[in-house]
C-alpha angles and dihedrals in degrees: 000000000000141000127190090343095311117120113217118215133216096011094139092056091043091056092051091051090049091050090053094048104029097103094051092045090049091050090051094051089049087054091054091048091050089056090054096044105043112011126100122249090261091064090047089050089051089059090048089053090050093052092047091051094044092066102122090343129104113264096236091049091050092048091050087049092054092047089050092051089051093048093048091049091243102112095069102026112014125113125235097265092048091050090046092055091051091050096044099097095027110055139023117253092021096169095053091043092052090053091047093050093051093046090052092047093050091047099050107021097033123102110292093005119143117267108249095213097048093041093053090049093059096064118097094217143021089242092057090048090052094049089052094049092050088054097044105038119067107225095026119119124166094285095051096044090048089049091053095046092050090048092057095045099257103099113051089129092057128088124230101213103196122144091272092056096040090051090059093041086062092039091059093041093243084138127011103238145006109275116241093216133005112228115180091257093050089045095057089044093058091041091055091051089049090052090052093048088047090055094044094053099038099243117125112240096242090051090048091054091054091043092054089044092051094049090056099041105028098239145066104241124132 
């Protein structure tokens, strides 16, 4: 299969993998949409905390760290030093992440703060919502903001370009080589190529992301 002179690689195998995992992937995307439609702002913030803690940390580890903070009463009321102590042996960069988490909580759950759900609902596109989040949330770049929006059912047309996804982007010759750095401009360029690839092979971009991620990690998670 080709696009604009570029030959994709491994498409037949990819389609077989998708056929085997499609039902589970669709179910997971439905769960993400449910979070965005019906859950209160606290649940949206929990997903934001997960995406902050998942920076250079495995997803399951970050998820367990969020749950531990909630169980310890720190997620909603802890100060940065207390949160950092809880995170110390769980995630990398625990001091920075504790500060990011408290700043985000104060921003969105503090008195007079904007409602996450209603604010995100006002944007005309997921790209606009992502730009706003990158500006408003300390610790969020394009990858983290895309991850959060996908996990709350508002970013299925965005790519989450972590190392797992990028490895597969190169594997299928969507791009020629692994990028050394991801500037915003380069991020969007690779995302655009992924979007074209997804259209060409008939797999929605949000499903393709989970398919790539499950290939690398062995599970369909978030």
